C-alpha positions in Angstrom: -2.7 -11.2 23.1 -3.3 -11.6 19.4 -5.9 -9.5 17.5 -8.1 -11.2 14.9 -7.6 -10.0 11.3 -9.4 -10.6 8.0 -7.4 -10.2 4.9 -9.3 -8.8 1.9 -8.0 -10.7 -1.2 -6.7 -14.1 -2.1 -3.9 -13.2 -4.4 -0.1 -13.7 -4.0 0.0 -10.4 -1.9 -2.7 -11.9 0.3 -0.5 -14.9 0.9 2.5 -12.7 1.6 0.4 -10.6 4.0 -0.8 -13.7 5.8 2.9 -14.8 6.3 4.1 -11.4 7.6 1.1 -10.7 9.9 1.3 -14.3 11.2 5.1 -14.3 11.9 5.9 -10.7 12.7 2.9 -9.0 14.3 0.4 -9.3 17.1 -2.4 -10.1 14.6 -3.9 -13.5 14.0 -5.3 -14.0 10.5 -8.6 -15.8 10.8 -9.9 -15.6 7.3 -10.0 -14.0 3.8 -12.7 -12.1 1.9 -13.1 -11.2 -1.7 -16.0 -9.6 -3.6 -18.6 -12.1 -4.7 -17.9 -11.7 -8.4 -14.3 -12.8 -7.8 -15.0 -15.6 -5.3 -13.5 -18.7 -6.8 -12.7 -20.8 -3.8 -14.0 -21.4 -0.3 -10.7 -21.7 1.5 -7.2 -20.3 1.2 -4.1 -21.0 3.4 -6.4 -23.4 5.4 -8.8 -20.5 6.3 -12.3 -19.6 5.0 -12.8 -17.2 2.0 -16.1 -15.4 2.4 -17.9 -12.9 0.2 -17.0 -9.3 1.1 -20.6 -8.2 0.6 -21.7 -10.5 3.5 -18.5 -10.4 5.6 -20.4 -9.2 8.6 -22.2 -12.5 8.8 -18.9 -14.3 9.4 -16.7 -11.8 11.2 -18.2 -9.1 13.5 -16.8 -5.6 12.7 -16.3 -4.7 16.3 -14.1 -7.7 16.9 -12.0 -7.8 13.8 -9.4 -5.7 11.9 -8.9 -5.9 8.2 -6.1 -5.4 5.7 -6.8 -5.1 1.9 -4.0 -7.1 0.4 -4.3 -5.6 -3.1 -1.4 -4.2 -5.2 -1.7 -1.4 -7.8 -4.7 -2.8 -9.6 -6.7 0.0 -11.4 -4.1 2.5 -10.5 -4.3 1.8 -6.8 -8.1 2.5 -6.9 -9.2 -1.0 -6.0 -7.2 -1.0 -2.8 -8.5 2.5 -2.0 -12.1 1.4 -2.6 -11.9 -1.7 -0.5 -10.2 0.3 2.3 -13.0 2.8 2.4 -15.7 0.2 2.1 -14.3 -1.9 5.0 -14.1 1.1 7.2 -17.7 2.0 6.4 -18.7 -1.5 7.5 -17.0 -0.7 10.8 -13.8 -2.8 10.6 -10.6 -1.4 12.0 -7.7 -1.0 9.5 -4.6 -2.9 10.4 -1.0 -1.9 9.5 2.2 -4.0 9.2 5.6 -2.5 9.7 8.4 -5.0 9.5 10.6 -5.4 12.5 13.5 -5.3 10.0 12.5 -1.8 8.6 14.3 1.3 9.8 11.8 3.9 10.8 13.1 7.1 12.5 11.4 8.0 15.7 9.6 11.2 14.5 8.1 9.8 11.3 4.4 9.9 10.9 2.8 6.8 9.3 -1.0 6.7 8.6 -3.3 3.7 9.0 -3.6 0.6 6.8 0.0 0.7 5.6 2.3 -2.2 4.7 6.0 -1.6 5.1 8.3 -4.5 4.2 11.8 -5.3 5.5 14.9 -3.2 4.6 13.0 0.1 4.1 14.8 3.2 5.4 12.4 6.0 6.4 14.4 9.0 7.5 13.5 11.8 10.0 10.4 14.0 9.5 8.9 11.8 6.8 5.1 11.7 6.6 3.3 8.7 5.1 -0.4 8.8 4.5 -3.1 6.1 4.8 -3.2 2.9 2.7 0.4 3.0 1.5 2.5 0.0 0.4 6.3 0.1 0.6 7.7 -3.1 -0.8 11.2 -4.1 0.3 14.4 -2.1 0.2 13.3 1.5 -0.4 14.8 4.8 0.8 12.4 7.5 1.8 14.4 10.7 2.4 14.0 13.2 5.2 11.1 15.6 5.2 9.4 13.8 2.3 5.6 13.2 2.1 4.1 10.1 0.6 0.4 10.8 0.3 -2.4 8.2 0.7 -3.0 5.1 -1.5 0.5 5.1 -3.0 2.3 1.9 -4.0 6.1 2.0 -3.9 7.8 -1.2 -5.3 11.3 -2.3 -4.5 14.6 -0.4 -4.4 13.1 3.0 -5.0 14.8 6.2 -3.9 12.7 9.1 -2.8 15.2 11.8 -1.9 14.8 14.5 0.7 11.9 17.0 0.8 9.8 15.4 -1.9 6.1 15.0 -2.3 4.4 12.1 -3.9 0.7 12.6 -4.6 -2.2 10.2 -4.0 -2.5 6.9 -5.9 0.9 7.2 -7.5 2.9 4.0 -8.5 6.7 4.1 -8.3 8.4 1.2 -10.2 11.4 -0.9 -9.3 14.7 1.1 -9.1 13.1 4.4 -9.9 14.6 7.6 -8.4 13.2 11.0 -7.4 15.8 13.6 -6.7 15.6 16.2 -3.9 12.8 18.8 -3.7 10.5 17.3 -6.3 6.7 17.4 -6.4 4.9 14.5 -8.1 1.2 15.0 -8.8 -1.6 12.5 -8.1 -2.2 9.4 -10.2 1.2 9.3 -11.7 3.2 6.2 -12.8 6.9 6.3 -12.5 8.3 3.5 -14.6 10.9 1.0 -13.5 14.3 2.5 -13.6 13.1 6.1 -14.3 14.8 9.1 -12.8 12.7 12.2 -12.0 14.6 15.5 -12.2 11.7 17.9 -12.3 8.2 18.3 -10.9 5.6 16.0 -12.5 2.0 17.2 -13.1 -0.9 14.9 -12.2 -1.9 11.9 -14.4 1.4 11.4 -16.1 3.6 8.4 -17.0 7.3 9.0 -16.5 9.7 6.9 -18.7 13.4 7.2 -18.4 14.8 10.6 -17.4 11.7 12.8 -17.3 10.3 11.5 -20.5 6.6 12.3 -19.9 3.5 10.8 -21.4 0.0 11.9 -20.5 -1.9 8.9 -19.0 -4.4 7.7 -21.6 -6.3 5.5 -19.2 -9.1 7.5 -17.5 -8.8 7.6 -13.7 -12.2 6.6 -12.4 
């Protein structure tokens, strides 16, 4: 029996989420929703797009799950905000874990996560809520990925690492064993992290740090 799902967003990620949930899960996508100021169309993928502020008028919270298909906009804060607002409205958070991902039996994965194909998640890993793992990543044993993190493709997080809330890990970046990365950090594409990184830092290359100049709201 399929479960009705509303996707928050109408971007490319929303289209991808629609495809994966429709083809590789027990959810049925029944519509999309965006905040009124961003509402530009009334339908998407042949389904209605409704204002998030009035979503309850179209989809009853007790009957529908949601997924906020938002990438790393505003340092992952937009996805975090929509996740919390939808829960406050009473909607159930949905997760997608690809049937082609390798997830060891004792991993702990929070709610409202999206894990693409070809991810390898090793034993004793803990993943928080509202985390996106794009395709082809390696999450090493005993590592912790905190909530609201976005990990792009072909990232290596080695064993016994910690990645703090709202971090973004760019394509082909690497974190070696036993590293702590503070909250709200951005690890640039191709960067290698050899030492602990304090909160609110941009990592370029091999541990070339730059304090984030954009205020985290």
